[in-house]
N, C-alpha and C positions, 0 to 999 in steps of 0.2 A: 404151662409148667414153669415154675420158678426154680432156678438153680441156686441153692442156698451156699454161695461161695463163702469160704471162711476168711478170705483176706479182708473183705469189708468189715466183718465182725471184729477181726483182730486189730485193724487199723483204728476203729472207733474206740476200742478199749485201751489201746496204747495211748491214744491221744488224751483220754481221761486220766490215765495213770501218770502221764507226763505233767499234767496240770497239778496233780497231787504232789509230785516231786519237785515242783518249782521251788528254787532257792536251795535245794540240797546240792552239795558238791558231788562230783563224780566219785564213785567208789564208797560213798557213805553207806549204801546198802550193799550187802555181800551175800551171795549164794554159794553153796558148795555142792559138788557131787563126789560121791564115794564110789570108786570103781575098783573092782578086783578082777584081774586076769586080762585076757586078750580077746574077749568076744567082740567080733567085728561090729555088730549092731549097737552094742553098748558103747563102744569106743567112738563110733560115729555120732551117736546121740550126744555124748559128752562133748565132742568137738562142736556140734551144732549149738548146744546150750551155752558153751563158753563164748562163742561168737555172738550169740543172741543177747546174752547178758551184758557183755562188755559194750556192744553197740548201743544198748539202752542206758548205759551209764553206771551199771552195777559193777561191783568188784566180784571176782570169781575165784574160787579155790577148787582146784582139782586134786583130790587125794586119791592116788592110784597105787595099788599094791599089785605085786606079781601073782600069777595063778597058783604059786606054791605057798602063798601066805597062809598062816594058820588062823583058825577062828579067833583065837586070842588076839593075834596081831590086828585083824580087822576090827575086832571089838575095841581095842585100844585106839585105833584110828578114829572110830566113830566117837568115842568119848572125848577125844581131843577137839573134834568139831563141835560136839555138844557143849563143851566148856569154854569154847572160844567166843568171847563177847562180840568179836568183830563179824562173825558169821551169824546171819539171821535165818537162813533157810538151808535145809540139807536134803539132798535127793540121793538115796542109795540106788545105784543102777543095777538092774537084774539083766541076765542071770549072773549068779556068782558061782564059783567052783563048788563041787559037791561037798567039800570038807567044811564049808561054812554053813552054819545053822542060820538060815536067813530069817526065820521066824523069831528066833531069840534076838537076833540082831535088830530087827524092826521094833521089837518090844523095848529095846534099850534106846531107841532113837527119842530125843527130847520132843514131846508132842508139840511144844511151842515152836519148834523148827521143822515140823513134819509137813512140809509144803505140799506133799502129794497125798495126804490123808491116808497113810499106810498104817499108823499105829492103832491099836485097839481103842485107845482113849479117843482119837478123832473119829474112828468108825462109830463109836458109841454115841458121840455128840451128833453126828450126822443122822444116825438112826432115830435119835430122840428128837430131831428137829431143833436142836439147841446150838446151831452154829458149828464151830470147829472147822478144820481144814478138810474140805471134800476133795476126793481124787480129781485131778485137773481135767482129765478126759470126760469124766461124768459131768463135770461142771460145764465144759465146753459145749456139750450137747444142748443143755438147757439154754446157755447163753446164745447159741445160734437161733433157737426158736424165739427167744425174747427179741433179738435184734430184728428179725423179720416179722415180728408182730404176730406170731403164731401162738395162740393161748393154749394153756394145758388144762385149765379148770374145766371139769366136766367131760373132757376127752378120754377116750379109751386108748391108753398107751400100751403097746405090747413090746416088751424088751426081749430080745432073743440073745441069750447069754447070761451067765450067773456068776461071773468072776467077781472077786472082792474089790477089784480096782475100777470096774466099769459097770457090769450088769447090775449087781445088787445096789451100789449107791445111786445109780441114775434112777433106778426104780423107786427107791425110797424118796429121793429128791422130788420126783414127779408126783409121788403120792402126797408129799408135803404141800405141793402146789395144787392139790385138789383134783388130781387126775385119778381115773380108775385104772389100775395097773395090773397087768398080767406079765409073769416072768416065764419064758420058755427056755428050753435048753436042748442038748443033744439027745436027751432021752424022752422028750415030750412026744406023746403019741399024737399023730395027726397034726404036725406042726403047721401045715398050710391052713388048716381050719382055724387055728387060733390067730395066726397072722392076718387072716382075711377079715377079722373082726376089728382090726385096729384103725383108729383115726390117725394115730402116730406110731410108726414103727421105728424102734431103735435097734439096729442090728449090730451086735457086738459078740459074736460067737467065734470069730477067727477062722471062718471057712469061706473060701472064695466062691462068690456068686451063689450062695446057698438060698438067698432070697430072690425068687424069680417073679416074673410079671403075674402069673396066675395065682400067686399068694398074696397079692396086694389089691385091696379094693380101690375102685375108681375114686380119685380125689384124696387119697391118704397122703400124709406127709411122711417122708422116709429120711432118717438120719443114719448114715452108714459110718460106723466106727472102725470097720475092718480095714486092715492093711495086709494084703496077701500078694504072693508072686504067682502069676499064672501066665504061661506061654511067654515068659520073659517081660511081662508087664506088671506094674503095680495096680492091683484091682482091690475093690472092697468086698464085703460080705454080700453086697447086692449087685444083681445083674443090671448095671446102670442103664445101658442102652434100652433094654426091654422095659424095665420098671419106669423109666422116666416118661414113657409113653402112656402110663397109667396114673402115675402119682401127680398130685397138684404141686408138690415141691420136693426136692431131693438134694442131698449133699453129694458132691462129686468126690472121687478118690483117684488121685490125690487132689488137694485143694479145698478140702472141706473141714472136717473136725480137727485134723492134725495141727493146722496153723493156729487154730483158736486155742488148743490145748497149751501150746507154748506160751501164749499170751496169759492164759490163766495161771501158769507157773510164775510169770513175772508179777502178776497181781498178788499171788500168794506170798511171795518173798516180801513185797512191800507191806502186806498186811501183817506179817510176822514182825517186821521192823517197826511198824506203827504201833502194834499192840504192846511191844516191849517199852517203847518210849512214852506211850500214854500212861502205862502203869507204873512208871518210875515215880 
């Protein structure tokens, strides 16, 4: 069994990205996060992205508004980032307070700065196989498979989860790579039967240990996107200890997809910077 550790993948992609950035002064490329309120998880992620971006030589803008901010105030803050030529990529962090219309806000995000593939414009490009910014977590799943030399073409990929940011886009991206794809979800009848058919399982439903060893066929590859708390520990959607005895390769949690997702974000900011400068 091969443990598909994310650090090796992230390090390889960071090295390639640093080569592309050779000759650029620190702070030439800038990413921004838009944060509203005091959600603990969102604030922790903003802190993490700020540290990661600055360590990589990016500039970083943290636009944070109080939980009492109106939708108009948040919209205006987003427009400032949209119109700021010094900012190349924008990441609105969720969740936001209930008075904020997040769908309307995302639709207002400049698609050329939409580094996590949230806008309808970028979702459409990904769906059509015409490029665009793909959600970074979905991209990380395929990047891990590529790094470890696991082909998608001709394989049966079963995606468990249908979210707009992971399940749907990763299924479409695998389909674009000539995989045969099934999408399962919480209302799928006989989930175990479907997962048992998979050459590659991508678990992204957000339920701790929902994928058990009896659901995975011998030799399957398992990509675990889940991050859940169980008995005081961070675990994935896959029962790692049991499934690793059956699978030929599996990502750990933590230490798997998450670290690659961050690197995909850095790549997306660079791509946004590069696209703007090439098109000038």
